[in-house]
C-alpha positions in Angstrom: -0.1 0.1 0.1 2.8 2.2 0.7 4.0 2.2 -3.0 0.4 2.8 -4.3 -0.1 5.7 -2.2 3.5 7.3 -3.2 2.3 6.6 -6.8 -0.9 8.5 -6.1 1.2 11.2 -4.5 3.5 11.8 -7.4 0.6 11.7 -9.9 -1.6 14.5 -8.2 1.4 16.6 -7.4 2.3 16.3 -11.2 -1.3 16.6 -12.7 -2.5 19.3 -10.4 -6.1 18.2 -10.7 -7.2 21.7 -9.1 -6.2 23.3 -12.4 -8.7 21.4 -14.1 -11.3 21.5 -11.3 -10.8 24.8 -9.3 -13.7 23.4 -6.8 -10.5 21.1 -5.5 -8.4 24.4 -4.7 -8.0 24.6 -1.0 -9.2 21.2 -0.3 -5.7 19.7 0.6 -6.4 16.5 -1.1 -2.5 16.1 -1.6 -1.9 16.6 2.2 -4.1 14.1 3.1 -2.7 11.5 0.2 0.7 12.3 1.7 -0.3 11.5 5.1 -1.5 8.2 4.0 1.4 7.5 2.0 3.7 8.0 5.1 1.8 6.2 7.3 1.6 3.1 5.0 5.1 3.4 4.3 6.1 3.5 8.1 7.1 -0.2 7.7 9.3 0.4 4.9 10.8 3.2 6.4 11.8 1.4 9.5 13.3 -1.3 7.0 15.2 1.1 5.1 16.8 2.9 7.8 17.0 6.0 6.2 19.3 8.0 8.7 22.0 5.5 7.6 22.3 7.6 4.7 23.9 11.2 5.1 21.6 12.6 2.5 18.7 12.1 4.7 20.1 14.3 7.5 20.9 16.8 4.7 17.2 16.8 3.9 16.3 17.9 7.2 19.3 20.3 7.4 17.4 22.2 4.3 14.1 22.2 6.0 15.7 23.4 9.5 17.5 26.3 7.8 14.6 27.2 5.7 12.6 27.6 8.9 15.4 29.4 10.8 16.1 31.7 7.8 12.1 32.5 7.6 12.3 33.5 11.3 15.4 35.5 11.2 14.3 37.6 8.2 11.5 38.6 10.0 8.4 36.2 9.5 8.2 34.1 12.3 4.9 32.5 11.1 6.1 31.8 7.8 8.4 29.1 9.2 5.6 26.6 9.4 4.4 27.8 5.9 7.7 27.4 4.2 7.9 23.9 5.9 4.6 22.7 4.6 5.7 24.0 1.0 9.0 22.2 1.1 7.4 18.8 2.7 4.7 18.8 0.2 7.4 18.5 -2.7 10.2 17.1 -0.7 8.2 14.2 0.9 8.6 12.2 -2.2 12.6 11.6 -1.2 11.5 9.4 1.6 8.4 7.7 0.1 10.4 6.8 -2.8 13.2 5.8 -0.9 11.2 3.4 1.3 8.9 1.8 -1.2 11.2 1.7 -4.4 14.1 -0.6 -3.6 13.9 -2.6 -6.5 14.5 -1.9 -10.3 10.9 -2.9 -11.0 9.6 -0.2 -8.4 11.7 2.2 -9.7 10.4 1.7 -13.3 6.7 1.9 -11.6 7.4 5.6 -10.2 8.9 6.7 -13.4 6.2 5.0 -15.5 3.9 7.7 -13.6 6.3 10.6 -14.6 6.5 9.5 -18.2 2.8 9.0 -18.6 2.3 12.5 -17.1 4.4 14.0 -19.6 3.1 12.2 -22.4 -0.4 13.5 -21.4 0.9 16.8 -21.1 2.4 16.9 -24.5 -0.4 15.2 -26.3 -3.2 17.5 -24.5 -1.0 20.6 -24.9 0.3 20.3 -28.5 -3.5 19.8 -30.0 -4.2 23.5 -27.9 -0.7 24.9 -29.5 -2.0 23.9 -33.0 -5.5 25.3 -32.1 -4.0 28.6 -31.0 -1.5 29.3 -33.7 -4.6 29.3 -36.1 -6.5 31.9 -34.0 -7.1 35.4 -34.7 -7.9 36.1 -31.1 -6.2 33.8 -28.3 -8.6 35.4 -25.9 -11.2 33.1 -27.2 -9.3 30.2 -25.6 -10.9 28.6 -22.6 -9.5 28.8 -19.1 -8.0 25.6 -19.1 -6.6 26.0 -22.6 -4.9 29.2 -21.6 -2.9 27.1 -18.7 -1.0 25.2 -21.6 0.3 27.9 -23.7 1.9 31.2 -23.1 2.8 34.2 -25.5 6.1 35.5 -25.1 6.5 38.7 -26.5 9.9 39.3 -28.7 11.3 42.1 -31.1 12.5 41.2 -34.6 16.3 42.2 -33.4 16.0 39.3 -30.9 15.5 36.8 -33.4 18.3 35.2 -34.9 16.9 32.3 -37.4 13.9 31.7 -39.2 11.2 32.0 -36.2 7.5 30.8 -36.2 6.4 34.0 -34.3 2.5 35.0 -34.4 0.9 38.4 -34.4 -2.6 38.9 -33.2 -5.5 41.2 -34.1 -3.3 43.2 -36.8 -1.0 44.0 -33.9 2.8 45.0 -34.7 3.8 42.8 -31.9 5.5 39.5 -32.4 5.1 36.5 -30.1 6.4 32.9 -29.5 3.8 30.7 -28.8 5.3 28.0 -26.0 3.9 25.2 -24.7 3.7 24.8 -20.9 1.6 22.6 -18.4 0.0 22.6 -15.1 0.9 23.2 -11.4 4.7 23.5 -10.9 5.2 22.6 -14.7 3.3 25.9 -15.6 6.5 27.5 -17.1 7.6 26.2 -20.4 11.2 25.9 -19.5 10.3 24.1 -16.2 8.2 21.6 -18.5 11.1 21.0 -21.0 13.4 20.1 -18.0 10.8 17.4 -17.0 10.2 16.0 -20.3 14.1 16.0 -20.7 14.2 13.9 -17.5 11.4 11.6 -18.4 13.4 10.6 -21.7 16.4 9.7 -19.8 14.0 7.6 -17.4 12.7 5.8 -20.6 16.3 4.0 -20.9 15.0 1.7 -17.8 13.3 -0.1 -20.4 16.5 -1.0 -22.5 16.9 -4.4 -23.4 20.3 -5.8 -25.0 19.9 -7.3 -28.4 16.1 -6.3 -28.9 16.5 -3.3 -31.6 12.8 -3.3 -32.6 11.5 -3.5 -29.0 13.7 -0.9 -27.8 12.6 1.5 -30.8 8.9 1.2 -30.1 9.3 1.3 -26.3 11.9 3.9 -25.8 12.5 5.4 -29.3 9.3 6.3 -30.2 8.0 7.7 -26.8 11.5 9.6 -26.5 10.9 11.5 -30.1 7.3 12.3 -28.8 8.7 14.0 -25.8 11.5 15.6 -27.8 8.8 17.2 -30.0 7.1 18.5 -26.6 10.5 20.1 -25.6 10.6 21.6 -29.1 7.3 23.2 -28.5 8.4 24.8 -25.4 11.0 26.5 -27.3 13.4 26.3 -24.3 17.0 27.5 -24.6 18.4 26.0 -21.3 16.7 22.5 -22.3 18.5 22.6 -25.4 21.7 23.2 -23.8 20.8 20.2 -21.3 20.1 18.1 -24.2 23.5 18.5 -25.6 24.8 17.8 -22.4 23.2 14.7 -22.0 23.9 13.6 -25.5 27.7 14.1 -24.8 27.5 12.0 -21.6 25.7 9.2 -23.4 28.2 8.9 -26.2 31.3 10.1 -24.9 32.7 6.5 -23.9 32.3 5.4 -27.6 34.1 8.5 -29.3 35.7 10.1 -26.5 34.9 13.1 -24.5 36.1 15.9 -27.1 34.7 14.3 -29.7 31.2 13.8 -27.8 31.1 17.4 -27.0 31.9 18.5 -30.6 29.0 16.4 -31.8 26.6 17.5 -29.2 27.6 21.2 -30.0 26.9 20.5 -33.5 23.7 19.0 -32.8 22.7 22.0 -30.8 23.9 24.3 -33.6 21.7 22.3 -36.2 18.3 22.3 -33.9 18.9 26.1 -33.3 19.1 27.0 -37.0 15.8 24.9 -37.3 13.9 27.2 -34.9 14.2 25.0 -31.7 14.1 28.1 -29.4 11.7 29.8 -31.6 14.5 32.0 -33.4 15.9 33.1 -30.2 19.5 33.4 -30.0 21.8 31.7 -27.2 24.4 34.2 -26.1 25.6 36.3 -23.2 24.0 39.1 -24.5 20.6 37.3 -24.8 20.7 36.5 -21.2 21.6 39.8 -19.6 18.7 39.7 -17.4 19.5 36.5 -15.9 23.2 37.3 -15.5 22.1 40.5 -13.7 20.2 38.2 -11.6 22.8 36.1 -10.8 24.7 39.4 -9.6 21.8 40.1 -7.4 22.0 36.4 -5.9 25.7 37.3 -4.8 24.6 40.6 -2.9 22.0 38.6 -1.2 24.3 36.2 0.2 26.6 39.0 1.2 23.6 40.5 3.0 22.5 37.2 4.9 25.5 35.0 4.5 24.7 31.9 6.7 20.9 31.5 6.5 20.0 33.7 3.2 17.3 35.9 2.6 14.6 33.4 3.1 13.3 30.5 1.0 10.9 31.9 -1.9 12.1 35.4 -1.1 14.4 36.1 -3.7 11.8 38.2 -5.9 11.2 40.1 -2.9 14.4 41.5 -3.3 14.7 41.5 -7.0 12.2 41.9 -9.8 12.9 38.3 -11.5 13.9 35.1 -10.0 17.5 33.7 -10.1 17.0 31.6 -13.3 20.1 29.5 -11.5 19.1 26.8 -9.0 22.5 26.9 -7.5 22.4 30.7 -7.0 18.9 30.5 -5.9 19.8 28.2 -2.9 22.9 30.3 -1.5 20.7 33.4 -2.0 17.7 32.3 -0.3 19.4 29.8 2.6 22.8 31.2 2.9 26.0 29.0 3.0 24.6 26.6 5.6 21.4 25.7 3.5 23.5 25.6 0.3 25.7 23.1 2.1 22.8 21.0 2.9 21.0 21.0 -0.5 24.4 20.6 -2.3 25.2 17.9 0.1 22.1 15.7 -1.0 23.4 16.1 -4.6 26.8 15.1 -3.8 25.9 12.0 -1.6 23.6 10.7 -4.3 26.0 10.9 -6.9 28.6 9.3 -5.0 26.2 6.7 -4.0 25.2 5.7 -7.5 28.6 5.3 -8.5 29.3 3.2 -5.3 26.4 1.2 -6.7 27.7 1.1 -10.2 31.1 -0.1 -9.0 29.8 -3.2 -7.5 28.7 -4.3 -11.2 32.3 -3.3 -12.2 33.7 -5.6 -9.6 31.5 -8.4 -10.7 32.4 -7.8 -14.4 36.3 -8.0 -13.2 35.5 -11.4 -11.6 33.5 -12.7 -14.6 36.7 -11.7 -16.7 39.0 -13.7 -14.2 36.7 -16.6 -14.2 36.6 -16.6 -18.2 40.6 -16.7 -18.0 40.5 -19.3 -15.3 38.8 -21.7 -17.8 41.8 -21.8 -19.9 44.5 -21.3 -17.1 46.5 -23.8 -15.2 46.0 -21.6 -11.9 43.5 -23.6 -9.8 42.2 -20.5 -8.0 41.0 -18.9 -11.4 39.9 -22.3 -12.5 37.6 -22.8 -9.2 35.9 -19.5 -9.7 34.0 -20.6 -12.4 31.6 -22.5 -10.1 30.2 -19.3 -8.9 30.3 -17.1 -12.2 28.5 -17.8 -15.3 30.6 -17.2 -18.8 28.1 -14.5 -19.6 27.0 -13.0 -16.7 23.5 -11.3 -16.9 23.2 -7.4 -16.6 23.1 -6.2 -12.9 19.8 -4.3 -13.1 20.3 -2.4 -9.9 23.4 -1.0 -11.5 21.9 -0.4 -14.7 19.1 1.4 -12.8 21.5 3.5 -11.1 23.3 4.6 -14.4 19.8 5.7 -15.8 18.9 7.5 -12.5 22.6 9.3 -12.6 22.0 10.4 -16.1 18.4 11.7 -15.5 19.8 13.7 -12.6 22.8 15.0 -14.7 20.0 16.0 -16.9 18.0 17.8 -14.6 20.9 19.6 -13.1 22.0 20.9 -16.4 18.6 22.5 -17.1 18.6 23.6 -13.4 21.7 25.7 -14.4 19.3 28.2 -16.3 16.1 27.5 -14.0 15.1 28.2 -10.3 14.3 24.5 -9.7 15.9 23.5 -6.3 12.7 22.6 -4.3 10.6 21.0 -6.7 9.2 17.2 -6.9 11.1 16.0 -9.9 14.4 16.7 -8.2 13.3 14.8 -5.0 12.0 12.0 -7.0 15.2 11.3 -8.7 17.2 11.9 -5.1 14.8 9.3 -3.6 15.3 6.9 -6.3 18.9 7.2 -6.0 18.6 6.5 -2.3 16.5 3.7 -3.0 18.9 2.0 -5.4 21.8 2.7 -2.7 19.8 0.8 0.2 19.0 -2.1 -2.3 22.5 -2.4 -3.0 23.4 -2.5 0.6 21.0 -5.2 1.3 22.4 -7.1 -1.6 25.9 -6.7 -0.5 25.8 -5.7 3.4 29.9 -6.6 3.4 30.6 -3.7 1.0 31.9 -0.6 2.5 30.4 2.5 1.8 31.8 6.0 1.5 32.5 7.4 5.3 30.3 10.4 6.1 33.2 12.3 7.0 34.7 12.1 3.5 31.0 13.0 2.2 31.0 16.1 4.4 34.4 17.1 3.1 33.7 16.6 -0.5 30.4 18.8 -0.1 32.5 21.6 1.5 34.7 21.6 -1.7 32.0 21.4 -3.7 30.4 24.3 -1.8 33.4 26.5 -2.3 34.2 25.5 -5.9 30.8 26.3 -7.3 30.3 29.5 -5.7 33.8 30.5 -6.7 33.2 29.2 -10.3 29.8 31.2 -10.7 31.5 34.3 -9.5 34.6 34.1 -11.7 31.9 33.2 -14.7 30.1 36.4 -13.8 33.1 38.5 -13.9 33.9 36.9 -17.3 30.7 37.7 -18.6 30.6 41.2 -17.3 34.0 41.8 -19.1 32.6 40.1 -22.4 29.4 42.3 -22.1 31.6 45.9 -21.6 33.7 44.9 -24.6 
């Protein structure tokens, strides 16, 4: 039952039924589903022992700093409101960690996300097509308006042939962009979610089954990629290039992989993937200004920040960078905890994958032992087959790691630090770490002390790197 209620919780958060049925607004139905999911997940949580994973401690660290930050910034009563907003999305971390400790259950959670993404593209693309043929978009129904947005642009902003629209004889140009409901109501946020779902489709990959893989993975991926095209998201295009480079780098080498992904990005840019808008420092001047303001907020409140969701109280637009958003809103302490969840998850997934690599080395040794006179190698054939089957847990870890890379690559251009899709992926990572620990309890996990040191280094390096990047961009713009 814990898994069933977890799936319902994730589905309701993604679909946002209150947008379809306004009478549900304020009914707190998601809260009650979350309570049911937690109650039915208690046995699984006790078995999972979540606090043996440092990312669980970091999760509560973010919550604690967010509440303290709210109080220190003059909104004592807001601490509970902030806690409720954070837990509503971030609860998925513990629910998935406890209930999805097998590859099959990871696929079940992923199915919910992929089907939701497919529905948004299917329903939204029809509305985009309808809107593109209208003379007056004000004729759209309320629910239809939730699936499209019109971004005003000037002709000077368009670098390629564009699919811009104008209405009612107006001289203004607009780019029609697909969006979805709830927390995916921004085209860029939807594009990020679709890219993550494309990565998760790889969970259904089977070796030597080309037709099956094309139908189950290839066709849905192309459809979701079409959805990304309809969002005209520049950040998603960059993130897509990063994912492509990571996928092919082992086959063609790192340099060739990034060159090929760059050429792919240039090609789709020329085809109007971004709606005709260019990708350059000049095009993103407003976002660079927001990053600079984020550093000012960090200087003003270095330890606990200006408060979660308070960035726009100090600047007209959001940070448009999840890393800047976190250290501006939660300071160095909150950023340390948030970044720690990411670092611990990546190192944990790497640890899971290394288990498969060790098994492959043992299998290779056994194969050698088949023809070698060494009796130690010869005896190893007893427990290892000549052609070992794929390690499903390690394979799922590779897919989740790729999806997490995709999310963070897009998050570099978005304020998506405290949202459900991120905590879904972090929960999947934690579940796979727990599964590997249960399977091989004798394996040594990375000590917590090292994880803390790695997080401190990552915190310093990321803040310094963003600061130096800003200095370079400032010099570029001034010349």
